[in-house]
C-alpha positions as CSV (number, residue, x, y, z in Angstrom):
1,X,-89.1,-88.5,105.9
2,X,-92.6,-87.3,105.5
3,X,-95.5,-88.2,103.0
4,X,-97.3,-85.5,101.4
5,X,-100.5,-85.8,99.4
6,X,-102.0,-83.5,96.8
7,X,-105.3,-84.1,98.2
8,X,-107.8,-82.1,96.1
9,X,-108.1,-84.8,93.6
10,X,-107.0,-87.8,95.5
11,X,-109.5,-90.7,95.7
12,X,-110.9,-91.3,99.3
13,X,-109.7,-95.1,99.1
14,X,-106.1,-93.8,98.4
15,X,-106.4,-91.5,101.5
16,X,-107.5,-94.5,103.6
17,X,-104.5,-96.5,102.5
18,X,-102.3,-93.6,103.4
19,X,-103.8,-93.1,106.6
20,X,-103.0,-96.7,107.5
21,X,-99.5,-96.5,106.0
22,X,-98.7,-93.6,108.1
23,X,-99.8,-95.5,111.4
24,X,-97.8,-98.7,110.3
25,X,-94.7,-96.8,109.2
26,X,-94.8,-94.3,111.9
27,X,-94.3,-91.4,109.3
28,X,-95.8,-88.0,109.2
29,X,-98.6,-87.7,106.7
30,X,-99.8,-84.2,105.4
31,X,-102.9,-83.9,103.1
32,X,-102.7,-80.4,101.2
33,X,-106.0,-79.1,99.7
34,X,-107.8,-76.0,99.1
35,X,-110.8,-77.3,101.2
36,X,-111.4,-78.7,104.7
37,X,-110.5,-82.4,104.9
38,X,-111.3,-85.0,107.5
39,X,-108.4,-86.9,108.9
40,X,-108.3,-89.6,111.5
41,X,-107.3,-88.6,115.1
42,X,-103.7,-89.7,114.9
43,X,-100.6,-87.5,116.1
44,X,-98.8,-88.1,112.7
45,X,-101.6,-87.1,110.3
46,X,-102.8,-83.7,109.6
47,X,-104.4,-81.7,106.8
48,X,-103.4,-78.3,105.6
49,X,-106.0,-75.9,103.9
50,X,-104.4,-73.6,101.4
51,X,-106.3,-70.7,99.7
52,X,-108.4,-71.4,96.6
53,X,-106.3,-70.7,93.3
54,X,-104.5,-72.3,90.6
55,X,-101.6,-74.4,91.7
56,X,-101.7,-73.2,95.4
57,X,-101.7,-76.5,96.8
58,X,-98.9,-77.6,94.4
59,X,-96.7,-74.5,95.2
60,X,-97.2,-75.5,99.0
61,X,-96.1,-79.1,98.5
62,X,-93.1,-77.9,96.3
63,X,-91.9,-75.3,99.0
64,X,-92.4,-77.9,102.0
65,X,-91.3,-81.3,100.7
66,X,-87.6,-82.1,101.2
67,X,-85.3,-84.5,99.3
68,X,-86.3,-88.0,100.3
69,X,-89.9,-87.3,101.2
70,X,-92.7,-89.1,99.3
71,X,-95.5,-87.2,97.5
72,X,-98.6,-88.6,96.1
73,X,-100.0,-86.8,93.2
74,X,-101.6,-87.2,89.7
75,X,-100.4,-83.8,88.7
76,X,-97.4,-84.5,86.1
77,X,-96.0,-80.9,86.2
78,X,-96.0,-81.1,90.0
79,X,-94.3,-84.6,89.8
80,X,-91.6,-83.2,87.5
81,X,-90.8,-80.5,89.8
82,X,-90.6,-82.8,92.8
83,X,-88.6,-85.4,91.0
84,X,-86.0,-82.6,90.2
85,X,-85.8,-81.9,93.9
86,X,-85.2,-85.5,94.6
87,X,-88.4,-86.1,96.0
88,X,-90.0,-89.7,95.6
89,X,-93.4,-89.4,93.8
90,X,-96.1,-91.8,93.2
91,X,-99.4,-91.4,91.3
92,X,-102.6,-92.5,92.9
93,X,-102.6,-95.5,90.6
94,X,-99.0,-96.7,91.8
95,X,-96.9,-95.2,89.1
96,X,-93.6,-94.2,90.4
97,X,-92.4,-91.0,88.6
98,X,-88.5,-91.0,88.2
99,X,-85.9,-89.1,86.4
100,X,-86.1,-91.8,83.9
101,X,-89.7,-91.4,83.0
102,X,-91.0,-88.0,84.0
103,X,-89.9,-86.2,80.9
104,X,-91.9,-88.7,78.7
105,X,-94.9,-88.5,81.0
106,X,-94.7,-84.7,80.8
107,X,-94.4,-84.8,77.0
108,X,-97.5,-87.1,76.8
109,X,-99.5,-84.7,78.9
110,X,-98.6,-81.6,77.1
111,X,-99.6,-83.4,73.6
112,X,-102.8,-84.5,75.2
113,X,-103.5,-81.2,76.3
114,X,-102.7,-79.6,72.9
115,X,-105.1,-82.1,71.3
116,X,-107.7,-81.2,73.7
117,X,-107.2,-77.6,73.0
118,X,-107.5,-78.0,69.2
119,X,-110.9,-79.7,69.9
120,X,-109.8,-83.3,69.6
121,X,-111.7,-85.6,72.0
122,X,-108.9,-87.8,73.8
123,X,-111.2,-88.9,76.7
124,X,-110.0,-88.9,80.4
125,X,-108.5,-91.4,82.6
126,X,-110.6,-94.5,83.3
127,X,-112.6,-94.8,86.8
128,X,-110.4,-95.7,89.6
129,X,-110.8,-99.5,89.7
130,X,-110.1,-102.3,92.4
131,X,-106.7,-103.0,90.5
132,X,-105.8,-99.3,90.7
133,X,-106.3,-99.3,94.5
134,X,-104.2,-102.7,94.7
135,X,-101.5,-101.3,92.6
136,X,-101.1,-98.1,94.6
137,X,-101.2,-100.0,97.9
138,X,-98.3,-102.4,96.4
139,X,-96.3,-99.6,94.9
140,X,-96.5,-97.5,98.4
141,X,-95.5,-100.7,100.4
142,X,-92.6,-101.4,98.0
143,X,-91.5,-97.8,98.2
144,X,-91.7,-97.6,102.0
145,X,-89.8,-100.8,102.4
146,X,-87.0,-99.5,100.2
147,X,-86.8,-96.3,102.0
148,X,-86.8,-98.0,105.5
149,X,-83.8,-100.1,104.4
150,X,-82.0,-97.0,102.9
151,X,-78.8,-96.1,104.9
152,X,-79.9,-92.4,105.2
153,X,-83.6,-93.0,105.8
154,X,-85.2,-90.2,107.8
């Protein structure tokens, strides 16, 4: 099992939580972005820089993440692809994307995009808060414990 991060828009505080989780759980962590990223000097943590371009990092993650891996992203279309491939997906705010909720989240995202394209101001996400940080850390820890107990944990 490996942890992947759609790192271009990932908050720094989430990356820091993931660095500690990689060390604690002894799981490889790969951050994928179209820019150079600094990572701690730890043998299981690495960063992959992909070329600039629309969905290049997303495509890289889809191509490399395997069933049972964990991906951290706020990108709903990417999450939908990964859930379909039986990858565990968490948002940076701790929401778990599953086969039961991903279609609804994708529909909501598409509706908001249509409204924005029609000129309706729908606002953006709230600023990342201390409770978002806590929710993410708790969701990640819960998922990692669940996967560690799974009979086929890799």
